[in-house]
N, C-alpha and C positions, 0 to 999 in steps of 0.2 A: 240681611236675610229677608227673603220674600215671606210675607205673612201667610199668603194663600197660594196653593200650588197651581201650576199651569193646568194640571189635570182637572182641578175644580172649576177653573174658568170655562172649560169646554161646555159645561152645562148651561152657562149664561150666554154663550155666543150661539144663540138659536133665534130663528125668526120670531118676531113678536116680543122678545125680551127688551127691557128698557136698560140702556147703558148710559152713564154720565161720564164725560171725559174732562178731567181737570187739566187746563193748559191746552185746550183744543186748537188754539191758533198756531201751535208750534209746528216746526218743519216736518216731524213725522207723526204728529197727532192729527193734523188736518186730514191727510190721506187715510189715516186709520179710521177716523169718523166717517169718511165717504165710503170706504170699503165695507164697514159694518152696516151702514145704511143700505148699501147695495145688497147685503146678505139678508135684508129684511128685518133688522133690528130697529128699534125706536131710539134714536141717538139725540142726546142733549149735551151741552158742554158749557164751560166757563173759561174766561181768560182775563188776565189783569188789564189788558188794553185791547181796544178795537183795532182792527187792521184789515188789510186787503184779504187776508186769510179768513178772518171771522165773517167778513162781508160775503165771501164766496160760500161759506157754510150756511149762512142764513138764507142766501139766495137759493140754495138747494134744499131748503125746508128743514134744516137742523136748528133747533132752538139754542141760541148762545147768549149767556148772561155775561156782562162785563163786570169784573170784580168778583172776589171770592166770598161767598156767604153760605152758611149752612143750609139755608132754605133753597139754594139753587139746585140741590140734588133731587128734590121732589120725591117721586116714588120710584126711583131707579132700583133695578134689581142688583146692579153691581156698579162699582166705580173703577175707572182706569185712569191712572195718573202718569204724568211725565216725571222723569227722574228729578227734575228741578223743583217739584212740589214736595215739601217736607211734611212731617207728621204734625207740625203745629198749624198747618193750613186749616181754616175753619170748616171747609167742606170735608176734609179727612176726619176731623174731630166729630162732625155731624154724622158722617157715615158710621163711625165706630159706635156712637151713642145709639144709633138705630139698628146696629148689628148688620149693616150692609157691607159685604166683603169688598176690599180694596185690592186691585191688581196693578201690576206695572205694565207700561206700554210694551216692553219686549215680550212679555207673556202673551199679550193679545196678538201680536204679530205671529208668535209661535203657533197659537191655535188656528189662526186664519190660514197659515201655510198648509195645514193638513187637508184643506179643501182643494188643493191644487195637485195635479199630476206631477208637475215639475216645480220644485222649490229650489231655486238657485241662490245660495248664500255666499257672498263674496267677502272674505275676511283677510286680514293682514295688517301689520303695523303701518305699512305705507301703501298707497296706490288704490285703496278701496273705492273711493269716490270715482276716480278716473276709470278703473276697470269695470265697475258696475255700470257706469255711463256708456262705455264701449259696448258692453253686452246688450244694453238697452237699444243702442243704435242697430246692432245686428238683428235683434228680435223684431224691431220695428221694420227693418228692411225685409225680413222674412215674413212679414204680415202675421206674426204670432199673436198680436193683440194682447201683450202682457200687462200684468199689474206690476208696477215698479215703485220701489222706495229707495231713494238715494239721499245721502246726507249732505247734498249740495244742490246747486241750481244747474239744470241741464237745458241749454237753449232749445234743443229738439222738442222737449216736452213743455217748454216755457214754464217749468216748475221743477221741483225735486221729486215729483211723484206722478204716477199715472194709474188710473183705475181702469183695467181692461176686462174683456169678456173671455179671453183665451184661457188655456189650461196651465199657464206658466206664471209664477210669481218670482220676482227678482228682488233681492234685498241686500243692501250694504249692511254688513254684520260686524258690529264693534265688540271688541274684547273687554273694553273698560267695564269694571264691576261685574265681569263675567256675563254681561248682557246677552251675548250670542248663545249662551248655554240654554236659553229658553226656546231656541229655534228648533225646527224639525226639517233640516235640509234633505232633499233627495240628492242634491249635488253640493258638496261643501268645497269651496275654493280657498286655498291658503296661499297668499302672494309672497309673504316673507314674515319673519318673526324677529323682533329686536326687543331689547329692554326698554319699555316705555310704560307710562302710567304707574310710575313707582310710588305714587301716593296711595295706590291700591294694591299692586302686586309687590311681593317682597324683593324679587330679583328676576333675572332672565329665566331661571329654571321654573319659577312660579308662572311666568307668562307662557312658557312652553307647555306646561301642564294644562293650562286653560285651553290652549289651541288643540292639544291632543284630545281633550274631552269634547271639544267642538267637532273635530273630525270624526270622533266615534258616534256622533249623533246622525251622521249621514246614512240614509236608508238605502242609497243606491251606489254613489261613487264619490271619490275624493280626487280633486285636481290640486296638485301642490307644486311649489317651486323646487325643482330638483337641483338647482344651482345654489340654493340657500342652505348653508350648513345647519343653522339653528332650526330650520323647518325639518330637514332630514332627521336631525337628532330627536325632535319632538315626535315625529311619526315613525320612529324606528320600530320595525316589526309589523307595521300596518301596511295593507295593500293600497297603493294609490297610484294614479297616473301622474307622471312628472312632466313639467314643461320647463323650458329654459334654453339657453344658447348652446349648451353642451350637447353633442350628438347622441350621448347616451340617454338623453331624455326622450320619452315617447313622442313628445311634441317639441319641435325645435325649429330654429330659423336657419335657412341656407341662402346664399347669394345676397348677403347683407350689404347695403350701401354704406359708405363711410359715415354718413350722417344718421344712420339707424332708421331711416324713414321708409326704405324699400327693401323687401325681402320676401322669400317664399316660405310658407309654413309647411313643414313636413309632419305628418301625423302617422305614426305606426309604419314608417318606412316609405310612405307615398306623399307626393306633393298634394296638399289639400287646397291651398289658395295662394294668391300673390297679393301682398299688401303694399299700398302706397299711402303713407300716413301724413296728414297735415301737421301733426304734433311732433315736437322735437325730443331728442334724448333717448339714451339707452333704456332708462326706466320706463318710458312710454312704449318702446318696442317690446319690452318684457310684459307690460300690461296688455298690449295687443295680442301677444302670444297666448296669454292666459284667456283672453276673451275669445280668441279663435278656437282654443282648446275646448272651452265650454260649448261653443257652437258645433264643433266636430262631435263631441260626446252626445250632443242632442240630435245629431243627424240633420243639421241645418245645411242647405246647399251652400257651396263655396261662394257663389255669386252674392248671396245676402251678406256674407262676411266682408267681401271686397267692397260692396256698395256701402254697407253700414259704416265701416271704418274709414273709407275715403271721405266721408262727410263729417267725421268726428273732429271738431276743432277745439276740443277741450271742454271741461265743465267749468262752471263759475268758480273764480279764485284759483284755478289751476293753470298757471302761466297764461293768465287772461290779459289780452292786449287792451290797454286803457286809452291810448292815444299818443300823440307826439308833442313834446314840450321843448321849445328852443332847439329843435333838431334832434332831440333824443327820444327814443321809443320808451314808453312807460308800460311796464307789465306788473301784474299783481299775482302773488303765489301764496298758497296756504301752508307751505312747508314750515314745520315747527319742531322737527326732530333732526339731529345732526345727519342722519342717513338721508333725509329728504332734502336738506340743504345741499348735501353733496350731489344728489341727483340733479337738482335744479341748476347748480353751478356748472356741472358737466354738460348739461343740455345747452345752456346759454353759450358756453365756449364754442359750440359748433355753429353758432348763428352769425359769427363774423363781425361782432361789434369791436370798437377800439378799446372802450373802457366799460367795466361792469361797476355800476354804483348800486350798492346793496343796502337798502334801509330795512333793518331787521328788528322786529319786536318779539323778544323771547316770550314764551307762553307758559305760565305757571312757575312759581318759585321752586317747587320740588323738582320739576324737570330741569330747570336751569342749573340747580345745585347738583343733581345726580349726574348730569351729563356735561358738566362745565368744561372739562378738557376737550371733549369731543366737539362741543360748540366752537371753542377757540380754534381748533384745527381747521374747521370749515370757514370761519370768519376771517382767517388770514388769507384766504384765496382770492376774493374779489379785489379790484383795484382800489375802491373806496368803500368804507363801511360806515354807515350811520346807525347808531343804536338808539332805539326808543326804550323807554322804561318798560320793565317786565309787565306783561298783561296778567292780572291776578286770576281771571276766570273765577273758579269756584273756591279759591284759596285766600287765606290771610298770610301775610309775610312773617311767619314765626321764625324763619331762618335768618332774617336780616340781610338778604341778598339783593343786589341791584345790578342793572346793566353796567353801571360804572365799574363794577368788579371785573367784567369782561373787558371793558375798554382799557383798563390798566395794562393789559397784556396785548393790546392791539395798537401799536404806535401809528399815528397818522389817522386814526379813526375819530369819529365825532359822537358825542352823547347828547341826546335831546330829551329833556324832562317831559315835554308835551308833544302831541302830534302837530300842532301849528309850527312848532320849532323844526320838526322833521321836514315839513313842507318848505319852510323858509330855507333850510340848509340845501335841500334838493334844488331849489330855484337858483341859489348861488353857484352850485356846482355844474348844473346841466349844460352840456354843449353837444353840437352835432357829432354823431358817431358813437354816442353813449347808449347803453341800455340801462334804464333805471328800474330797479325791482323793489317793490314794497313786499315784504315777506313776513309771514307769521299767521297764526290762527286767531288773533284777536281783531282789533279794529284798525290795524296799520294801513289797510287799503284806503282809509279816509285821507291819509296824508298824501297819497298819490292822486286821488280824485280831486283834492283841493287845488292842485296845480291848474286844473281846467276851469276853476270857478272865479277867475279874476274879473 
């Protein structure tokens, strides 16, 4: 539960107020600090380690302390923390002792949104980072000078964020711990809904309930996937604009090429734009339809959509090309849910390789346990599967589950207890005509990168 309401935070996000950010070097805390500074607040922060992020903040005049100590908070009017900072943190304890209110990062983004005419919040179990990145490409091509917050790296921005001067803010919006319920979207986008984050949500119905509550926050419009049954069920009785491949959707594709990379986007019965995508797969065609739908609803000219998406080659860790090793192409992908594995494998099948070598690192014990059979179904599809041990992330292994349990039902697969073993196994297997994929939301990408560090 949030201790203090988002409403209460509004009185602190005012020019001249002092705000202290705990974990300020983090991927969405750094841009938060810069946006607050731009709004006229006096910003300070702390982080466990110095980094390129903290150096950038210091260079822009924000005081950053390395290490967490109660005295770091100084005379702050309020504290904003990242979700990774727990109540036993000395700065949280210090703030409480002094009666300084503590707020969550998502609450701060929610308040900031209210200052923008257009607040576009992109949600969904899968595809959030890619679709948010696609919309960012379109807004930049339209010279809208947006403020952007993405949960990954976008080469166009050379970061995962951008602080702009325009009247539009664009945020990737995550359902985990109901985080996105702190937001105030003018346009809420829902890409799809599946059972995920079952360490927090009870079941699929609980996830759907959260997405419905998010949709209800939209002050202007809702754009949702009309082809996705779970989404349609969650939004039953609500008014929303649907996108998808079915012609009954307000926004849909016609003249689709066999590889899903070229098509015309029809909006409300008329051709809006023609897309030629550098990225592969049905899932990316759907992401692009959603991004085009956002642009159409905002009245952005078709040329900006065409130009923006023609230059979109993917976000960091989203089918990211890493290089060629022994004649095999090496890619890295963030997929960590069976639905995402399915989309990635489908996309790779259209790319014309002889063999798919799939090095997968499951992410969290609860997800692996809850979706075990679904993972097996997908892991049987590639030609060769290498399993790294489960990446714990925020969890302890109270279930007693291992990647070895998956391997027992995957004849011909390989298990590697460590990432160097994954790299070694890939070295032994790689041959010309292969595509090698390192897949997962943990640190599996290191196994692929190590191939090029001989």
